[in-house]
C-alpha positions, 0 to 999 in steps of 0.5 A: 232277604229271600221270600221264604223268610219274609212274613206272609200278610193276608190282605183279604179272604172271601170264604164261601161254605168254609168253616172258620177252622177249615179257613185257618188250615187253608190259609196255612197252606196258602202261605206255604204255597206262596212262599214256595212259588215265590222262590221261582219265576213261576207266575201261576201254579195249580196244586192238588192239596192232597199232595201236601203232607199235612192235608189229611191232618188239617182236613183239607183233602179234596181241595185244589189251589190256583195261585197267581203272582200279579203286579199292582203298581209297584208291589207284588200280590198273590191271589189264591183260589181254593175249591172243593165242590161248593166250597171256595176260598179266595185269598189275597196276600203279599210279603212284608 
């Protein structure tokens, strides 16, 4: 099954100065970016969240996202880091 159709699992989240509703919106964007990058051979990607169509309606304008694919033992994990000023959200996820 292609990664775009697999279920994204969020393993860990570390928020700094992030409201719960904003965290949920950022996690939605993380899953979207993870599924998009998984279809390629890219191991690292950086995104300006302003370029995402839903950034304005989700209140995520101004964030950047650094995304990395890493191998841990025999599984693939995705590490994401959102940053906007003093706000930060670190995320670890994988596909099921």
